[in-house]
C-alpha positions in Angstrom: 100.9 52.7 98.7 100.9 54.5 101.9 98.5 53.1 104.5 96.1 55.2 106.3 95.7 55.3 109.7 92.1 55.3 110.8 91.2 56.6 114.3 88.2 56.9 116.4 88.9 58.5 119.6 91.6 61.2 120.9 92.8 58.0 123.4 94.0 55.9 120.2 96.1 59.5 118.7 99.5 58.5 120.8 98.8 54.8 119.4 98.2 56.5 115.9 100.8 58.8 115.2 103.5 55.8 116.2 101.8 53.7 113.7 101.8 56.4 111.2 105.3 57.2 111.7 106.6 53.7 111.8 104.9 53.0 108.7 105.0 56.2 106.5 101.0 56.6 106.9 98.6 59.6 107.2 96.0 59.3 110.3 92.6 60.1 109.4 89.9 60.2 111.6 86.0 61.3 111.7 85.4 65.2 111.5 86.0 66.9 114.6 86.9 64.8 116.8 90.8 64.5 116.3 92.2 67.8 115.5 95.8 67.2 114.4 94.4 63.8 112.1 96.1 64.7 108.5 92.8 64.0 106.9 89.0 64.4 107.9 86.0 62.5 107.2 82.3 62.7 107.6 81.5 59.1 107.7 84.0 56.6 108.9 82.2 53.2 107.3 82.1 55.0 103.9 85.8 56.2 104.2 86.7 52.8 104.9 85.3 50.9 102.0 86.3 53.4 99.2 90.0 53.0 100.9 90.0 49.6 100.6 88.4 49.1 96.8 91.3 51.9 96.0 93.6 49.1 97.3 94.7 51.5 99.9 96.5 49.7 103.3 94.4 50.3 106.3 95.6 50.1 109.8 92.3 50.7 112.0 92.8 51.3 116.2 89.7 49.6 116.7 88.0 46.7 116.8 88.2 43.7 114.8 84.8 42.4 114.4 83.8 46.2 114.0 85.9 46.6 110.9 85.3 43.5 109.7 81.6 44.1 109.7 82.4 47.1 107.4 84.3 45.7 105.4 82.2 42.7 104.8 80.1 44.0 101.7 83.1 45.0 99.9 85.0 41.8 99.9 85.2 39.7 96.7 88.5 39.0 95.3 91.2 37.5 98.0 93.6 37.9 95.3 93.8 42.0 95.3 92.5 42.9 98.2 94.9 45.4 100.3 96.2 44.5 103.6 94.1 45.8 106.8 95.0 45.7 110.1 92.7 45.9 113.5 94.7 47.1 116.7 93.4 47.5 119.9 93.8 50.8 121.5 96.4 50.0 124.1 98.5 49.2 121.2 98.9 45.6 122.7 97.1 43.3 119.7 97.9 43.9 116.8 95.7 41.5 114.2 96.3 41.1 110.2 92.9 40.4 108.9 93.2 40.5 105.4 95.9 40.5 103.0 98.6 38.7 105.2 100.4 37.7 102.0 100.1 41.1 100.9 102.2 42.9 103.3 99.5 42.7 106.1 102.0 40.1 108.2 104.9 42.0 107.6 103.4 44.9 108.8 101.7 43.7 111.8 105.1 42.6 113.0 106.5 46.1 112.4 103.8 47.4 114.0 104.2 45.3 117.2 107.4 45.9 117.2 106.9 50.0 117.4 104.3 49.7 119.9 105.6 46.6 122.2 102.7 44.6 121.1 102.0 41.3 119.8 101.5 40.8 115.8 98.6 38.1 116.0 99.8 36.0 112.7 97.7 33.3 112.2 99.3 32.0 108.2 100.2 28.2 109.0 103.6 29.1 107.1 104.3 32.2 108.4 104.7 30.6 112.1 106.4 27.7 111.1 108.6 29.0 108.3 108.7 32.3 108.2 107.4 32.4 104.5 103.9 32.0 102.4 104.8 29.3 100.2 102.0 30.3 98.0 102.7 34.4 97.9 106.0 34.7 96.5 107.6 37.6 97.2 107.6 40.6 94.4 109.3 39.4 90.8 108.5 35.9 91.2 105.1 34.1 90.1 103.9 30.7 91.4 103.0 28.8 88.7 100.9 25.5 89.8 99.3 27.4 93.4 96.8 24.3 93.1 99.4 22.2 94.6 100.7 24.6 97.9 97.8 23.3 99.8 99.4 19.7 99.4 103.1 21.0 100.2 102.4 22.7 103.0 100.5 20.2 104.2 103.7 17.8 103.5 105.9 20.2 105.3 104.0 20.8 108.3 103.7 17.0 108.7 107.7 16.6 108.6 108.7 16.2 104.9 112.0 18.2 103.7 112.1 20.2 100.7 114.8 19.8 97.6 115.8 23.4 96.2 116.2 24.0 92.9 117.5 27.2 90.7 118.7 30.6 92.6 116.4 31.8 95.3 118.0 33.2 97.9 114.4 34.0 99.4 113.8 30.2 99.8 117.4 29.3 101.3 116.9 32.1 103.8 113.7 30.7 104.9 113.0 28.0 107.9 111.9 25.6 105.0 113.3 22.0 106.1 115.8 21.2 103.6 117.2 18.3 101.9 118.8 16.9 98.5 116.3 14.0 98.4 113.2 15.5 100.1 109.7 14.5 98.7 109.2 18.0 97.8 110.6 20.6 95.4 110.7 23.9 95.2 111.8 24.8 91.5 112.6 28.6 90.6 112.8 28.4 86.6 112.3 31.1 83.6 112.2 28.0 82.0 108.5 25.4 81.4 108.8 23.3 84.0 105.9 19.9 84.5 105.3 19.8 88.0 105.2 17.0 90.2 101.9 16.3 93.1 104.7 18.0 95.5 106.2 20.5 93.1 105.6 24.3 93.6 107.3 25.9 90.5 107.8 29.6 90.8 109.1 32.0 87.2 111.5 34.8 88.3 110.3 37.8 86.6 113.8 38.0 84.5 113.0 38.6 80.7 111.9 42.0 78.9 110.7 41.4 75.5 111.5 44.2 73.2 108.8 44.6 70.5 109.6 46.9 67.6 106.1 47.3 65.0 104.5 49.9 62.5 102.3 51.9 63.0 98.6 49.9 63.4 100.1 46.4 63.4 97.6 44.1 63.9 98.0 43.2 67.7 97.3 39.7 67.5 100.1 39.3 64.7 102.4 40.9 66.9 101.5 38.5 69.9 102.3 35.9 67.4 105.4 37.3 66.8 106.3 37.6 70.5 105.4 34.1 71.7 107.6 33.0 69.2 110.6 34.6 70.1 109.7 33.2 74.0 109.4 29.6 72.3 112.6 29.9 70.2 114.6 30.5 73.5 112.8 27.9 75.2 111.4 30.2 77.9 108.2 30.6 80.0 105.2 33.4 78.8 105.0 33.8 82.8 108.8 35.5 83.3 108.1 38.3 81.4 108.7 41.0 83.4 107.9 43.4 80.8 107.3 44.6 77.4 109.1 47.4 76.0 109.8 49.8 73.1 110.4 53.3 71.7 108.6 55.9 73.4 106.6 56.8 70.0 105.0 53.8 70.3 103.6 54.5 73.8 100.2 54.8 72.4 100.2 51.6 70.2 97.5 49.1 70.6 99.8 46.4 69.9 102.4 46.8 72.6 99.5 47.3 74.7 98.1 43.9 73.6 101.2 42.2 74.1 101.7 42.9 77.3 98.0 42.7 79.0 98.3 39.1 77.7 101.2 38.5 79.6 99.9 40.7 82.7 102.9 42.8 82.6 103.4 46.4 82.3 104.5 48.4 79.1 107.6 50.6 79.4 109.2 52.9 76.9 112.6 54.4 76.1 113.6 57.7 73.7 115.9 57.0 70.7 119.1 57.9 72.4 118.4 55.8 75.3 117.9 52.4 72.9 121.2 54.1 71.0 123.6 54.0 73.7 122.6 49.9 73.2 123.8 49.5 70.0 127.3 47.7 70.5 125.1 45.1 72.3 123.1 44.5 69.4 123.3 41.7 67.5 121.2 43.0 64.5 121.7 47.1 64.0 120.5 48.5 61.2 121.1 51.5 59.6 117.5 51.8 58.4 115.8 51.9 61.5 118.7 54.6 62.8 117.4 56.6 59.6 113.8 56.2 60.2 114.1 56.5 64.2 117.5 57.7 65.2 118.7 54.3 66.9 120.4 51.4 65.0 117.0 48.6 66.9 114.5 49.1 68.9 113.6 45.7 69.8 116.9 44.5 70.6 117.7 47.8 72.2 115.1 47.7 74.6 115.0 44.5 75.5 118.9 45.5 76.7 118.1 48.9 78.2 115.2 47.3 80.5 117.6 44.5 81.7 120.3 46.8 82.4 124.0 46.3 81.5 124.1 43.1 83.5 121.8 41.5 81.7 122.5 39.2 78.6 120.6 39.3 74.9 119.1 35.7 75.0 116.9 35.8 71.6 118.0 37.7 68.9 115.2 39.6 66.9 112.3 37.8 65.3 110.9 39.4 62.3 107.5 39.4 60.7 106.2 41.3 57.8 105.2 44.2 59.8 107.1 43.7 63.5 110.4 42.8 65.1 110.8 40.9 68.6 113.6 40.0 71.3 114.1 39.1 74.8 116.5 40.1 77.0 117.6 38.5 80.6 118.5 40.1 84.2 120.4 38.5 86.6 117.6 39.1 88.9 113.8 39.3 89.0 112.9 42.3 87.5 110.3 44.6 89.7 107.8 46.9 88.7 108.4 49.2 90.7 112.0 49.8 89.5 111.5 49.0 85.7 113.7 51.1 83.5 112.2 53.2 81.1 108.6 55.6 80.8 105.5 53.8 81.7 102.4 55.6 79.7 100.8 58.1 81.4 97.1 57.6 82.3 94.7 61.0 82.1 91.7 60.0 84.3 89.0 63.0 84.1 87.0 62.2 86.6 83.4 64.2 87.6 83.0 64.7 91.4 79.4 65.1 91.1 77.7 68.1 93.0 80.5 68.1 95.8 78.4 65.2 98.4 81.1 62.6 99.0 78.0 59.7 99.0 77.5 61.3 95.5 80.8 60.6 94.3 81.2 57.4 91.8 83.1 54.2 92.7 84.8 54.4 89.5 86.0 57.9 90.7 87.0 57.4 94.0 89.3 54.2 92.3 90.8 56.5 89.7 91.6 58.7 92.6 92.8 56.5 94.6 95.3 55.0 91.6 96.1 58.7 90.7 99.9 59.9 91.8 99.0 63.2 90.7 95.3 65.3 90.9 94.6 68.9 89.2 91.9 70.9 89.3 90.3 74.2 90.6 91.3 74.3 94.5 87.9 74.4 95.5 86.9 71.0 93.8 90.4 69.3 94.8 89.3 70.3 98.4 86.4 68.4 98.1 87.9 65.0 97.6 89.3 65.4 101.3 91.0 62.3 102.9 90.8 60.8 99.3 93.8 63.5 98.4 95.8 62.6 101.2 99.6 61.6 99.8 98.8 62.7 96.6 100.9 65.7 94.7 98.0 68.5 94.5 98.1 71.0 91.5 95.8 74.2 91.7 94.4 76.3 90.0 91.9 79.2 90.2 89.1 79.6 88.3 90.1 81.1 84.7 92.6 78.9 84.3 91.1 76.1 82.3 93.0 75.7 79.9 96.5 76.2 81.8 95.5 73.0 84.1 93.9 71.4 81.6 97.8 71.4 79.4 99.1 71.0 82.9 97.5 67.5 83.5 97.9 66.0 80.2 101.6 67.4 80.5 102.2 65.3 83.5 100.7 62.4 82.1 103.2 62.6 79.0 105.6 62.2 81.8 104.3 58.5 83.0 102.5 59.9 85.8 98.6 58.8 86.4 97.1 61.9 86.4 93.5 63.2 88.0 91.9 65.8 86.2 89.4 66.8 89.0 86.1 68.4 87.7 82.9 69.0 90.0 79.3 67.4 88.5 80.4 65.6 85.2 83.0 66.1 83.4 81.8 66.5 80.0 79.1 68.8 80.7 80.5 72.2 80.8 83.2 70.8 82.1 87.4 69.9 81.4 86.9 66.4 79.0 86.3 68.6 76.1 88.9 70.9 76.7 90.9 67.8 77.0 90.3 66.9 73.2 90.4 69.8 72.1 93.8 70.4 72.8 94.2 67.1 71.3 92.6 68.1 68.0 94.6 71.3 67.7 98.5 69.5 68.7 97.8 71.9 71.9 100.2 69.6 74.0 103.6 68.2 73.5 104.4 64.8 71.7 104.1 62.7 75.1 100.8 64.2 75.9 99.0 63.3 73.4 99.8 59.1 73.5 98.6 59.2 77.5 96.0 56.7 77.9 92.6 58.7 78.9 89.6 57.6 80.9 86.9 59.9 80.9 84.7 59.0 84.1 81.0 60.0 84.7 79.6 62.0 87.5 76.2 63.2 89.0 76.1 66.5 87.4 74.4 69.7 88.9 71.4 69.2 87.1 70.7 65.7 87.9 71.5 66.7 91.9 68.8 69.7 91.6 66.1 67.8 89.5 66.7 65.0 92.1 66.2 66.9 95.3 63.2 69.0 93.4 61.8 66.1 92.6 61.4 65.1 88.6 61.7 68.0 86.7 63.5 66.3 83.6 60.8 63.4 83.4 60.5 64.6 79.4 62.6 66.1 76.8 64.9 68.5 78.4 68.3 70.4 77.4 70.6 72.6 79.2 71.9 76.5 78.1 74.8 77.8 79.8 74.1 81.6 80.3 78.0 82.5 80.3 79.0 84.6 77.2 82.5 84.3 78.2 83.0 81.5 75.7 79.8 81.9 73.6 78.6 85.3 71.9 75.4 86.4 73.7 73.3 86.2 70.1 73.9 82.3 69.6 72.7 82.3 73.6 69.8 84.2 72.9 68.9 81.9 69.6 69.1 78.7 71.9 67.2 80.5 74.6 64.1 81.2 72.0 64.5 77.7 70.2 64.6 76.2 73.2 61.3 78.3 74.3 59.3 77.4 71.0 60.1 73.9 71.4 58.6 73.8 74.8 61.6 72.4 76.2 62.5 71.7 80.4 66.0 74.1 80.9 68.2 73.4 82.6 70.3 77.2 83.0 74.3 76.7 83.7 76.2 79.9 84.8 72.8 82.1 85.5 74.6 85.3 86.8 78.0 86.1 88.4 79.0 89.2 89.7 79.1 91.0 86.6 76.4 89.5 84.6 72.9 89.8 85.7 70.7 90.3 82.7 70.9 87.4 80.7 69.0 85.2 83.0 66.2 87.9 83.4 66.5 87.9 79.4 65.5 84.5 79.1 62.7 84.4 81.9 61.1 86.9 79.7 61.0 84.9 76.6 60.1 82.2 78.3 56.8 83.6 79.9 55.8 84.3 75.4 56.2 80.8 75.6 54.6 79.0 78.6 51.8 79.9 81.6 53.1 82.5 84.1 52.8 80.1 87.2 55.7 77.4 85.5 57.8 76.3 88.3 61.1 77.0 88.2 63.7 75.4 90.3 66.6 77.2 92.3 69.0 74.7 93.5 72.1 76.1 95.5 75.4 74.5 96.9 73.9 71.2 96.1 75.1 68.3 98.2 77.6 70.8 100.5 76.7 72.6 103.3 73.6 75.4 102.8 72.4 73.6 100.5 69.2 75.4 99.0 66.3 73.9 96.9 63.4 76.4 96.1 60.7 76.5 93.2 59.0 79.9 91.9 56.8 80.6 89.4 58.2 81.6 86.6 56.9 85.0 86.6 58.3 85.8 90.0 61.7 84.7 89.6 64.0 87.2 91.0 67.4 87.4 89.6 68.7 88.9 93.0 68.2 85.3 94.3 70.2 83.4 92.1 74.2 83.7 92.4 76.6 81.8 90.6 76.8 78.3 92.8 73.0 77.9 91.6 71.5 76.0 89.1 68.2 77.2 87.5 65.7 75.1 86.0 62.7 76.0 84.2 59.6 73.6 83.8 58.3 73.5 80.5 54.3 74.0 80.1 53.3 70.7 81.3 55.6 70.6 84.0 53.6 70.8 87.6 53.9 71.1 91.1 52.6 68.6 94.1 51.9 68.8 97.1 52.5 65.2 99.8 51.0 65.0 102.8 54.1 66.0 104.9 53.7 69.6 103.2 56.6 69.5 100.9 56.3 70.7 97.6 57.6 68.0 94.2 58.1 69.5 90.5 57.6 67.3 87.9 57.4 67.0 84.1 54.9 64.1 83.1 55.6 62.1 80.3 52.2 61.1 79.1 51.6 57.6 80.6 48.5 58.6 81.4 47.0 59.1 78.3 48.6 55.2 77.1 45.9 52.7 76.3 44.7 50.7 79.7 46.2 53.2 81.8 44.9 53.4 85.4 44.8 56.9 85.6 43.6 57.1 82.1 40.3 55.0 83.6 40.1 57.1 86.6 40.2 60.4 84.0 37.3 58.9 82.5 35.5 57.8 84.8 
């Protein structure tokens, strides 16, 4: 992920731009301070914390102490923290504060070289040996991190290491070496029982191929997969990827196995697997007739490791599944895995528009997404969170097109955020996602994507909060737009809600061409509740120009309402109370005062 370069003053622009150029990062600044910044933010504290929680590397031209204090409340997982670097305004001091072994130390050295400054790397292993033994390079995993401290202590005290296995990254380090060294650094895809001064590294060299029937029991498939590894004498931690045929991209058993081995799943089209037929040990005409290739488990495993790899465990079969293992010549890196990932569709509600009202989950999913799809205004509301993402902008009225585009992009293996305002499931795009699935309105690949619907603060919640508590008792929502719902059906719902004495939140109350529906609703309500019933008019919630007014139902003027207004009409029980500062608040009592023992009930009786 490309880093965010955070600037606070015009004096830091030169340093920041050099850093961004060297690292491929984008410049972020407080709104109004630096016009040339790639992203403008309202709150540096909130933005830095959001970036950190989304896993974005942070390079901040600011005091190290200030940056530490900003991030302190969100520090909770050393193993997953992104690189965080503080750079002095003159560019002379570059301090990796967090994620030193996750790239911060290397970034600090790169920045120091560009700026002519000093990288203040403090990790002992990095300083002495040019390597972090407890954080091996991508494609390797340390099996016994509990031994790292004692091994580093021994090496720092003069012991030498004996290196076993193929590990050019260890050979190229400054670790002292000897064939009789007390420390052993072992690289193997086989199980190893380490001694007290041993570190065991498992290279990610294995591709686990799986074929299974639809709806196969995930536990049974996992048992078969583990049996295949055990047959070859391989370590489970060396599994780099679980692979199968593309039509299995949404098969729970495949993802269950991948989750067990903590590795990604990748999928291949049938012609790709068919090309592996000459290397299969167990080609099957029956499989070819069924899916278009002569072997799924063996073919997928071989496709994953490439021509230089080999099949090391031939197909094992259970009643409903198959498994095979192939080994690559070098570790398989997640960033360059063959095959197609199962794409993900994140249907995200941003809330009414204010950054503070965006949920942490929504921010995290936006950070994870490669592509953003939505109405241009909603994508703009993301501000700097959209930096570095591929935008797919749509206008109003293109709802089905934008949802289909988002699903098809996810079907290509991308992580796609379909961005809505408010809550994605309330008069927004989530329902259209499932409607397209239900009527097979997208490609087969798009029907197999993973789907996450992330809630947001709805406009009715925001309006209610700004006005007080008008939704304190039973309420409903009604859209007055007749573009998708017949007007006769809307009239029936308005009448029923009025008769039921519900508080009603009206969405889409008017448009430029549609001015009569809200007037009709007002007139219907006046037949069922008092003329002084409070009505909340909330416009531009969470954005510049926000206004919230409360008017009596009888005085509701349609010309005071526009397309950006949410209208909440109280029930016959809704009230207005004025506080000492002169502000009027609307609320709908739930009846607590009538409960036995209520202090309010006693006061009323007295």
